MDAnalysis code that builds the backbone (N, CA, C; Angstrom):
import MDAnalysis as mda
import numpy as np

u = mda.Universe.empty(582, n_residues=194, atom_resindex=np.repeat(np.arange(194), 3), trajectory=True)
u.add_TopologyAttr("name", ["N", "CA", "C"] * 194)
u.add_TopologyAttr("resid", np.arange(1, 195))
u.add_TopologyAttr("resname", ["MET", "THR", "GLN", "ARG", "ASP", "PHE", "MET", "ILE", "GLY", "TYR", "GLY", "SER", "ILE", "LEU", "SER", "ARG", "GLN", "SER", "ARG", "GLN", "ARG", "SER", "GLY", "LEU", "THR", "GLY", "PRO", "ALA", "LEU", "LYS", "VAL", "ASP", "LEU", "LEU", "GLY", "TRP", "ARG", "ARG", "ALA", "TRP", "SER", "VAL", "ARG", "TYR", "ARG", "ASP", "GLU", "ALA", "SER", "THR", "TYR", "LEU", "GLY", "LEU", "VAL", "GLU", "ASP", "GLU", "ALA", "ALA", "ARG", "LEU", "HIS", "ALA", "VAL", "LEU", "VAL", "PRO", "VAL", "ASP", "ILE", "ASN", "PRO", "HIS", "MET", "ARG", "HIS", "ARG", "GLU", "ARG", "GLY", "TYR", "SER", "TRP", "THR", "ALA", "VAL", "GLU", "GLY", "SER", "LYS", "LEU", "ARG", "VAL", "GLU", "GLY", "GLU", "MET", "PRO", "ASP", "GLY", "ARG", "PHE", "TRP", "ILE", "VAL", "VAL", "ASN", "HIS", "ALA", "HIS", "GLU", "PRO", "ALA", "ASP", "ALA", "ASP", "HIS", "PRO", "ILE", "PRO", "GLN", "THR", "TYR", "VAL", "ASP", "THR", "CYS", "LEU", "ILE", "GLY", "ALA", "LEU", "GLU", "THR", "GLY", "GLY", "GLU", "ALA", "MET", "LEU", "ARG", "ASP", "PHE", "ILE", "ALA", "MET", "THR", "ASP", "HIS", "TRP", "ASP", "THR", "HIS", "TRP", "VAL", "ASP", "ASP", "ARG", "PHE", "GLU", "PRO", "VAL", "TYR", "PRO", "ARG", "ARG", "ALA", "PRO", "LEU", "ASP", "ARG", "ASP", "SER", "GLN", "ALA", "MET", "ILE", "ASP", "ASP", "HIS", "LEU", "HIS", "ASP", "ALA", "GLY", "VAL", "LEU", "ARG", "HIS", "ARG", "SER", "ARG", "ARG"])
u.atoms.positions = np.array([
    [-1.677, 59.928, -25.950],
    [-1.372, 58.618, -25.376],
    [-0.363, 57.885, -26.261],
    [0.609, 57.242, -25.659],
    [1.636, 56.511, -26.386],
    [1.060, 55.205, -26.919],
    [1.438, 54.881, -28.170],
    [1.003, 53.610, -28.745],
    [1.749, 52.454, -28.111],
    [1.064, 51.348, -27.949],
    [1.661, 50.157, -27.380],
    [2.439, 49.407, -28.462],
    [3.570, 48.812, -28.085],
    [4.380, 48.019, -29.005],
    [4.121, 46.536, -28.774],
    [4.092, 45.776, -29.872],
    [3.907, 44.328, -29.828],
    [5.009, 43.673, -30.647],
    [5.504, 42.546, -30.137],
    [6.548, 41.783, -30.815],
    [5.937, 40.521, -31.405],
    [6.329, 40.214, -32.630],
    [5.947, 38.956, -33.266],
    [7.064, 37.967, -32.949],
    [6.792, 37.047, -32.041],
    [7.794, 36.079, -31.598],
    [7.657, 34.772, -32.358],
    [8.753, 34.305, -32.952],
    [8.688, 33.110, -33.798],
    [9.675, 32.018, -33.372],
    [10.435, 32.254, -32.315],
    [11.400, 31.260, -31.831],
    [11.132, 30.951, -30.367],
    [12.090, 31.252, -29.512],
    [11.935, 30.944, -28.091],
    [10.820, 31.755, -27.438],
    [10.455, 32.883, -28.030],
    [9.366, 33.703, -27.481],
    [8.031, 32.957, -27.545],
    [7.948, 31.900, -28.358],
    [6.742, 31.074, -28.371],
    [6.506, 30.427, -27.002],
    [7.570, 30.156, -26.282],
    [7.490, 29.481, -24.982],
    [7.125, 30.465, -23.868],
    [6.098, 30.140, -23.129],
    [5.669, 30.975, -22.009],
    [6.804, 31.155, -20.999],
    [7.513, 30.072, -20.673],
    [8.602, 30.163, -19.694],
    [9.732, 31.057, -20.202],
    [10.070, 30.942, -21.472],
    [11.131, 31.778, -22.033],
    [10.700, 33.241, -22.063],
    [9.438, 33.497, -22.401],
    [8.934, 34.877, -22.369],
    [9.051, 35.461, -20.973],
    [8.637, 34.688, -19.980],
    [8.679, 35.177, -18.603],
    [10.105, 35.485, -18.164],
    [11.070, 34.671, -18.583],
    [12.474, 34.927, -18.250],
    [12.969, 36.234, -18.857],
    [12.296, 36.670, -19.927],
    [12.674, 37.924, -20.594],
    [11.783, 39.089, -20.190],
    [10.913, 38.881, -19.196],
    [10.051, 39.950, -18.711],
    [8.837, 40.213, -19.581],
    [8.505, 39.301, -20.489],
    [7.323, 39.443, -21.350],
    [6.176, 38.684, -20.698],
    [5.425, 39.378, -19.858],
    [4.406, 38.714, -19.049],
    [2.986, 38.960, -19.532],
    [2.815, 39.761, -20.579],
    [1.480, 40.039, -21.105],
    [0.920, 38.855, -21.868],
    [-0.344, 38.968, -22.295],
    [-0.971, 37.872, -23.034],
    [-0.309, 37.665, -24.394],
    [-0.247, 36.405, -24.811],
    [0.312, 36.047, -26.122],
    [-0.828, 35.585, -27.020],
    [-0.936, 36.208, -28.183],
    [-1.959, 35.842, -29.156],
    [-1.317, 35.085, -30.302],
    [-1.929, 33.989, -30.723],
    [-1.430, 33.258, -31.890],
    [-1.647, 34.124, -33.120],
    [-0.626, 34.178, -33.972],
    [-0.674, 35.045, -35.146],
    [0.035, 34.357, -36.309],
    [-0.404, 34.649, -37.517],
    [0.283, 34.214, -38.732],
    [0.746, 35.442, -39.485],
    [1.933, 35.347, -40.064],
    [2.499, 36.424, -40.871],
    [2.943, 35.825, -42.195],
    [2.450, 36.366, -43.294],
    [2.813, 35.868, -44.615],
    [4.145, 36.454, -45.064],
    [4.880, 35.667, -45.864],
    [6.081, 36.174, -46.504],
    [7.396, 35.871, -45.828],
    [7.394, 35.073, -44.759],
    [8.637, 34.751, -44.037],
    [8.659, 33.273, -43.663],
    [9.882, 32.716, -43.595],
    [10.061, 31.371, -43.037],
    [11.301, 31.393, -42.134],
    [11.372, 30.415, -41.242],
    [12.476, 30.322, -40.291],
    [13.681, 29.622, -40.918],
    [14.857, 29.952, -40.382],
    [16.094, 29.241, -40.735],
    [17.040, 29.340, -39.547],
    [17.806, 28.285, -39.324],
    [18.855, 28.320, -38.294],
    [20.005, 29.116, -38.878],
    [20.027, 30.429, -38.599],
    [20.963, 31.277, -39.345],
    [21.451, 32.520, -38.611],
    [21.323, 32.555, -37.283],
    [21.795, 33.732, -36.541],
    [22.833, 33.276, -35.512],
    [24.087, 33.624, -35.773],
    [25.163, 33.249, -34.848],
    [25.310, 34.301, -33.763],
    [25.301, 33.825, -32.521],
    [25.655, 34.662, -31.388],
    [27.046, 34.214, -30.964],
    [28.031, 34.967, -31.364],
    [29.405, 34.571, -31.092],
    [29.699, 34.548, -29.590],
    [29.090, 35.475, -28.839],
    [29.338, 35.514, -27.395],
    [28.717, 34.324, -26.669],
    [27.720, 33.661, -27.266],
    [27.116, 32.468, -26.674],
    [27.547, 31.201, -27.413],
    [28.394, 31.354, -28.439],
    [28.895, 30.232, -29.243],
    [27.754, 29.338, -29.725],
    [26.682, 29.964, -30.217],
    [25.499, 29.231, -30.663],
    [24.892, 29.887, -31.893],
    [24.038, 29.119, -32.576],
    [23.259, 29.635, -33.701],
    [21.786, 29.484, -33.369],
    [21.039, 30.547, -33.641],
    [19.613, 30.599, -33.327],
    [18.800, 30.845, -34.592],
    [17.511, 30.979, -34.412],
    [16.615, 31.170, -35.553],
    [16.711, 32.560, -36.135],
    [16.597, 32.608, -37.438],
    [16.449, 33.856, -38.163],
    [15.328, 33.703, -39.166],
    [15.173, 34.701, -39.996],
    [14.113, 34.699, -40.999],
    [14.686, 34.821, -42.398],
    [13.980, 34.220, -43.337],
    [14.266, 34.340, -44.760],
    [12.966, 34.781, -45.422],
    [13.045, 35.802, -46.270],
    [11.841, 36.225, -46.993],
    [11.443, 35.151, -47.991],
    [10.148, 34.842, -48.018],
    [9.611, 33.828, -48.917],
    [8.131, 34.132, -49.119],
    [7.799, 34.653, -50.288],
    [6.420, 35.080, -50.565],
    [5.407, 33.965, -50.344],
    [5.816, 32.710, -50.542],
    [4.886, 31.586, -50.438],
    [4.749, 31.047, -49.015],
    [5.552, 31.548, -48.092],
    [5.578, 30.990, -46.734],
    [4.592, 31.699, -45.805],
    [4.258, 30.998, -44.731],
    [3.431, 31.548, -43.662],
    [4.120, 31.212, -42.346],
    [4.380, 32.238, -41.557],
    [5.082, 32.094, -40.290],
    [4.065, 32.053, -39.152],
    [4.031, 30.939, -38.433],
    [3.199, 30.824, -37.234],
    [3.995, 31.427, -36.081],
    [3.374, 32.313, -35.314],
    [4.102, 33.030, -34.268],
    [3.139, 33.429, -33.153],
    [3.650, 34.230, -32.215],
    [2.813, 34.837, -31.184],
    [3.029, 36.348, -31.219],
    [2.006, 37.049, -30.815],
    [2.054, 38.506, -30.699],
    [1.993, 38.829, -29.219],
    [3.048, 39.485, -28.709],
    [3.124, 39.782, -27.279],
    [3.461, 41.253, -27.065],
    [2.873, 41.869, -26.036],
    [3.267, 43.247, -25.717],
    [4.730, 43.283, -25.296],
    [5.431, 44.326, -25.734],
    [6.864, 44.409, -25.455],
    [7.257, 45.848, -25.160],
    [8.192, 45.998, -24.247],
    [8.863, 47.274, -24.012],
    [10.227, 47.139, -24.672],
    [10.453, 47.888, -25.749],
    [11.719, 47.768, -26.481],
    [12.771, 48.591, -25.743],
    [13.246, 48.010, -24.664],
    [14.204, 48.669, -23.780],
    [15.611, 48.108, -24.025],
    [16.624, 48.617, -23.334],
    [17.992, 48.107, -23.550],
    [18.125, 46.593, -23.325],
    [17.393, 46.037, -22.350],
    [17.450, 44.595, -22.100],
    [16.966, 43.822, -23.333],
    [15.818, 44.242, -23.907],
    [15.284, 43.549, -25.084],
    [16.187, 43.764, -26.298],
    [16.735, 44.940, -26.435],
    [17.649, 45.183, -27.566],
    [18.892, 44.287, -27.457],
    [19.388, 44.094, -26.221],
    [20.537, 43.200, -26.042],
    [20.136, 41.753, -26.337],
    [18.977, 41.338, -25.839],
    [18.506, 39.971, -26.078],
    [18.431, 39.687, -27.569],
    [17.998, 40.674, -28.346],
    [17.807, 40.519, -29.793],
    [18.933, 41.210, -30.578],
    [20.150, 41.170, -30.054],
    [21.257, 41.934, -30.625],
    [21.678, 41.473, -32.019],
    [21.322, 40.295, -32.434],
    [21.661, 39.820, -33.775],
    [20.619, 40.179, -34.821],
    [19.672, 41.033, -34.424],
    [18.515, 41.311, -35.271],
    [18.227, 42.811, -35.326],
    [17.457, 43.207, -36.334],
    [16.917, 44.567, -36.434],
    [15.426, 44.510, -36.124],
    [14.956, 45.469, -35.341],
    [13.531, 45.590, -35.055],
    [12.871, 46.193, -36.292],
    [12.017, 45.422, -36.930],
    [11.427, 45.790, -38.216],
    [9.919, 45.933, -38.064],
    [9.385, 47.078, -38.481],
    [7.946, 47.331, -38.373],
    [7.175, 46.445, -39.352],
    [6.002, 45.998, -38.907],
    [5.108, 45.182, -39.728],
    [3.737, 45.850, -39.735],
    [3.162, 45.968, -40.904],
    [1.812, 46.515, -41.015],
    [0.811, 45.522, -40.421],
    [-0.124, 46.027, -39.656],
    [-1.142, 45.174, -39.048],
    [-1.937, 44.385, -40.070],
    [-2.082, 44.914, -41.273],
    [-2.836, 44.228, -42.326],
    [-2.157, 42.939, -42.785],
    [-0.868, 42.768, -42.474],
    [-0.127, 41.554, -42.859],
    [-0.312, 40.418, -41.858],
    [-0.945, 40.730, -40.723],
    [-1.107, 39.754, -39.641],
    [-2.502, 39.156, -39.640],
    [-2.563, 37.877, -39.293],
    [-3.828, 37.185, -39.059],
    [-3.782, 36.717, -37.610],
    [-4.606, 37.333, -36.777],
    [-4.596, 37.054, -35.339],
    [-5.828, 36.247, -34.969],
    [-5.634, 35.245, -34.099],
    [-6.780, 34.535, -33.535],
    [-7.331, 35.408, -32.417],
    [-8.522, 35.902, -32.595],
    [-9.116, 36.812, -31.625],
    [-9.075, 38.229, -32.159],
    [-9.232, 39.173, -31.254],
    [-9.287, 40.581, -31.635],
    [-7.874, 41.157, -31.798],
    [-7.686, 41.878, -32.910],
    [-6.389, 42.511, -33.180],
    [-6.187, 43.665, -32.205],
    [-5.094, 43.658, -31.449],
    [-4.851, 44.778, -30.539],
    [-4.448, 46.029, -31.318],
    [-4.597, 47.158, -30.680],
    [-4.213, 48.428, -31.286],
    [-2.788, 48.741, -30.856],
    [-1.926, 49.034, -31.808],
    [-0.546, 49.368, -31.472],
    [0.365, 49.264, -32.666],
    [1.663, 49.242, -32.393],
    [2.688, 49.064, -33.419],
    [3.210, 47.641, -33.321],
    [3.494, 47.048, -34.481],
    [3.893, 45.645, -34.542],
    [5.324, 45.540, -35.078],
    [6.133, 44.715, -34.396],
    [7.550, 44.578, -34.713],
    [7.918, 43.110, -34.832],
    [8.848, 42.830, -35.743],
    [9.450, 41.504, -35.823],
    [10.961, 41.724, -35.878],
    [11.708, 40.798, -35.301],
    [13.161, 40.927, -35.359],
    [13.668, 40.114, -36.546],
    [14.426, 40.800, -37.411],
    [14.963, 40.198, -38.632],
    [16.486, 40.195, -38.512],
    [17.087, 39.051, -38.771],
    [18.530, 38.890, -38.598],
    [19.327, 39.837, -39.497],
    [20.447, 40.338, -38.929],
    [21.368, 41.193, -39.676],
    [22.051, 40.410, -40.790],
    [22.437, 39.174, -40.490],
    [23.161, 38.329, -41.441],
    [22.502, 36.954, -41.468],
    [22.799, 36.207, -42.510],
    [22.297, 34.839, -42.650],
    [23.512, 33.918, -42.637],
    [23.811, 33.352, -41.448],
    [24.987, 32.510, -41.259],
    [24.570, 31.187, -40.632],
    [24.405, 30.131, -41.432],
    [24.056, 28.833, -40.846],
    [25.090, 28.387, -39.809],
    [24.661, 27.494, -38.945],
    [25.512, 27.002, -37.861],
    [26.798, 26.386, -38.398],
    [27.854, 26.503, -37.585],
    [29.106, 25.811, -37.882],
    [29.585, 25.141, -36.593],
    [30.717, 24.474, -36.653],
    [31.213, 23.714, -35.498],
    [31.453, 24.593, -34.277],
    [31.813, 25.861, -34.480],
    [32.057, 26.771, -33.364],
    [30.788, 27.463, -32.869],
    [29.710, 27.378, -33.644],
    [28.433, 28.028, -33.313],
    [27.283, 27.079, -33.649],
    [27.193, 25.946, -32.927],
    [26.143, 24.973, -33.249],
    [24.770, 25.419, -32.750],
    [23.747, 24.765, -33.262],
    [22.380, 24.951, -32.771],
    [22.274, 24.125, -31.486],
    [21.939, 24.740, -30.343],
    [21.798, 23.948, -29.117],
    [20.408, 23.306, -29.018],
    [20.370, 22.038, -28.668],
    [19.088, 21.338, -28.533],
    [18.183, 22.013, -27.506],
    [18.741, 22.608, -26.462],
    [17.892, 23.264, -25.462],
    [17.146, 24.451, -26.060],
    [17.722, 25.098, -27.070],
    [17.013, 26.161, -27.786],
    [15.919, 25.562, -28.668],
    [16.252, 24.473, -29.375],
    [15.251, 23.765, -30.182],
    [14.084, 23.339, -29.290],
    [14.403, 22.750, -28.131],
    [13.355, 22.317, -27.192],
    [12.449, 23.481, -26.791],
    [13.059, 24.615, -26.473],
    [12.296, 25.789, -26.028],
    [11.363, 26.266, -27.131],
    [11.867, 26.319, -28.352],
    [11.038, 26.752, -29.487],
    [9.894, 25.770, -29.741],
    [10.210, 24.485, -29.734],
    [9.194, 23.490, -30.080],
    [8.147, 23.323, -28.985],
    [8.541, 23.417, -27.715],
    [7.519, 23.338, -26.666],
    [6.637, 24.580, -26.736],
    [7.214, 25.706, -27.134],
    [6.421, 26.916, -27.337],
    [5.443, 26.774, -28.496],
    [5.884, 26.143, -29.574],
    [4.980, 25.894, -30.701],
    [3.828, 24.995, -30.263],
    [4.142, 23.982, -29.459],
    [3.108, 23.085, -28.947],
    [2.123, 23.847, -28.058],
    [2.638, 24.684, -27.153],
    [1.776, 25.493, -26.276],
    [0.871, 26.421, -27.085],
    [1.409, 26.972, -28.162],
    [0.697, 27.992, -28.938],
    [-0.325, 27.399, -29.884],
    [0.041, 26.327, -30.583],
    [-0.835, 25.807, -31.628],
    [-0.944, 24.303, -31.697],
    [-0.571, 23.608, -30.622],
    [-0.707, 22.156, -30.588],
    [0.303, 21.445, -31.476],
    [0.073, 20.149, -31.653],
    [1.016, 19.339, -32.423],
    [1.093, 19.769, -33.879],
    [0.017, 20.301, -34.427],
    [0.048, 20.754, -35.820],
    [1.066, 21.886, -35.987],
    [1.098, 22.827, -35.052],
    [2.058, 23.923, -35.142],
    [3.477, 23.424, -34.899],
    [3.647, 22.475, -33.986],
    [4.960, 21.896, -33.736],
    [5.489, 21.240, -35.017],
    [4.646, 20.443, -35.681],
    [5.064, 19.791, -36.931],
    [5.368, 20.819, -38.016],
    [4.523, 21.848, -38.136],
    [4.759, 22.900, -39.133],
    [6.071, 23.631, -38.855],
    [6.361, 23.886, -37.583],
    [7.609, 24.559, -37.215],
    [8.799, 23.778, -37.760],
    [8.794, 22.472, -37.523],
    [9.906, 21.638, -37.987],
    [9.973, 21.643, -39.513],
    [8.837, 21.423, -40.151],
    [8.801, 21.303, -41.614],
    [9.143, 22.604, -42.317],
    [8.823, 23.740, -41.691],
    [9.007, 25.028, -42.357],
    [10.217, 25.797, -41.822],
    [11.219, 25.064, -41.358],
    [12.470, 25.672, -40.886],
    [13.632, 25.090, -41.678],
    [14.495, 25.963, -42.168],
    [15.650, 25.551, -42.982],
    [16.892, 25.302, -42.123],
    [17.817, 24.527, -42.651],
    [19.171, 24.291, -42.131],
    [19.237, 23.366, -40.915],
    [18.324, 22.408, -40.845],
    [18.454, 21.384, -39.805],
    [19.738, 20.577, -40.007],
    [20.248, 20.540, -41.232],
    [21.389, 19.684, -41.558],
    [22.738, 20.344, -41.302],
    [22.736, 21.458, -40.563],
    [24.002, 22.086, -40.194],
    [24.427, 21.585, -38.814],
    [25.366, 22.221, -38.193],
    [25.876, 21.775, -36.891],
    [24.824, 21.982, -35.803],
    [24.419, 20.883, -35.186],
    [23.340, 20.876, -34.191],
    [23.739, 19.864, -33.125],
    [23.771, 20.305, -31.865],
    [24.267, 19.431, -30.796],
    [23.236, 19.249, -29.688],
    [23.290, 18.079, -29.077],
    [22.431, 17.760, -27.938],
    [23.142, 18.234, -26.666],
    [22.673, 19.362, -26.134],
    [23.278, 19.930, -24.920],
    [22.376, 19.749, -23.701],
    [21.430, 18.828, -23.756],
    [20.468, 18.678, -22.656],
    [21.125, 18.347, -21.315],
    [22.241, 17.634, -21.342],
    [22.893, 17.266, -20.084],
    [23.847, 18.346, -19.596],
    [24.251, 19.242, -20.478],
    [25.067, 20.410, -20.124],
    [24.514, 21.597, -20.906],
    [23.366, 22.137, -20.467],
    [22.672, 23.173, -21.241],
    [23.513, 24.435, -21.453],
    [23.454, 24.930, -22.681],
    [24.151, 26.174, -22.994],
    [23.183, 27.324, -23.270],
    [21.937, 27.043, -23.629],
    [21.009, 28.121, -23.958],
    [20.511, 28.778, -22.671],
    [20.780, 30.077, -22.464],
    [20.478, 30.723, -21.181],
    [18.999, 30.993, -20.909],
    [18.146, 31.002, -21.919],
    [16.728, 31.327, -21.720],
    [15.838, 30.107, -21.974],
    [16.371, 28.938, -21.720],
    [15.664, 27.701, -22.044],
    [14.453, 27.459, -21.149],
    [13.515, 26.720, -21.705],
    [12.385, 26.222, -20.929],
    [12.778, 24.829, -20.441],
    [12.897, 24.625, -19.128],
    [13.285, 23.296, -18.646],
    [12.175, 22.279, -18.954],
    [12.563, 21.157, -19.542],
    [11.592, 20.131, -19.930],
    [11.894, 18.823, -19.224],
    [10.829, 18.082, -18.917],
    [11.024, 16.759, -18.332],
    [11.373, 15.764, -19.447],
    [11.758, 14.570, -19.046],
    [12.200, 13.546, -20.017],
    [11.089, 13.181, -21.009],
    [9.832, 13.140, -20.548],
    [8.733, 12.805, -21.453],
    [8.571, 13.862, -22.543],
    [8.694, 15.128, -22.181],
    [8.593, 16.202, -23.170],
    [9.762, 16.148, -24.150],
    [10.961, 15.856, -23.635],
    [12.122, 15.723, -24.520],
    [11.923, 14.560, -25.497],
    [11.409, 13.449, -25.001],
    [11.176, 12.283, -25.862],
    [10.114, 12.593, -26.917],
    [9.069, 13.323, -26.534],
    [8.029, 13.692, -27.483],
    [8.605, 14.569, -28.591],
    [9.447, 15.533, -28.223],
    [10.090, 16.396, -29.217],
    [10.983, 15.569, -30.129],
    [11.786, 14.672, -29.549],
    [12.652, 13.828, -30.368],
    [11.839, 12.966, -31.328],
    [10.696, 12.467, -30.884],
    [9.837, 11.675, -31.765],
    [9.381, 12.504, -32.963],
    [8.988, 13.745, -32.726],
    [8.562, 14.617, -33.831],
    [9.728, 14.934, -34.766],
    [10.902, 15.198, -34.199],
    [12.078, 15.470, -35.024],
    [12.444, 14.245, -35.856],
    [12.338, 13.066, -35.254],
    [12.614, 11.816, -35.967],
    [11.603, 11.614, -37.086],
    [10.326, 11.773, -36.773],
    [9.280, 11.576, -37.787],
    [9.446, 12.530, -38.968],
    [9.983, 13.719, -38.708],
    [10.206, 14.698, -39.784],
    [11.494, 14.422, -40.560],
    [12.289, 13.460, -40.107],
    [13.506, 13.095, -40.815],
    [14.704, 13.987, -40.547],
    [14.634, 14.822, -39.493],
    [15.754, 15.733, -39.243],
    [16.614, 15.335, -38.040],
    [16.116, 14.497, -37.156],
    [16.858, 14.142, -35.939],
    [18.216, 13.537, -36.252],
    [18.336, 12.879, -37.386],
    [19.599, 12.239, -37.770],
    [20.746, 13.230, -37.909],
    [20.429, 14.519, -38.036],
    [21.477, 15.551, -38.185],
    [22.062, 15.997, -36.845],
    [21.376, 15.679, -35.743],
    [21.858, 16.123, -34.419],
    [22.997, 15.230, -33.958],
    [24.008, 15.830, -33.326],
    [25.114, 15.057, -32.784],
    [25.186, 15.258, -31.282],
    [25.905, 14.362, -30.625],
    [26.165, 14.517, -29.186],
    [27.189, 15.607, -28.985],
    [27.126, 16.289, -27.867],
    [28.082, 17.369, -27.554],
    [29.451, 16.799, -27.285],
])
């Protein structure tokens, strides 16, 4: 019997809607992985945007989801700025029963913070943060913001002209709630209008 593959999702994959747009319809389990933290550091030149990547940090804990995945050409293209990296199950802390299978995380090829030609799109930030809220409540949303590097690079509000293709559409109240959390964390001041 073939072993099942699972992806550790730490960005837009946190969002149920974004997962569904990518064909990831299986159950998502909340998981923690030690030794990594997020950073806005993966440029997709073809989308003129910068997305989340990882930085190794022995003291960090990454809140994420574990989802069944078929590592097919579509998923490889979706994660084209990253390498599929195996993770030992012993490094994971799962809420509930640990599934049997192989565990993968996508690790960025390069570490390139956003620039004017490749800004962080707010619709991607929204998708990640609403996913953090869905997965672990406001505590996880706050931790996501606090434990992510490079908020002070090029970051634009594209909500009125969305550029992120796998975004979770949010109503105005959800957008305002996210902005309140970003403001309270002291990072909203870095965002500019498109």
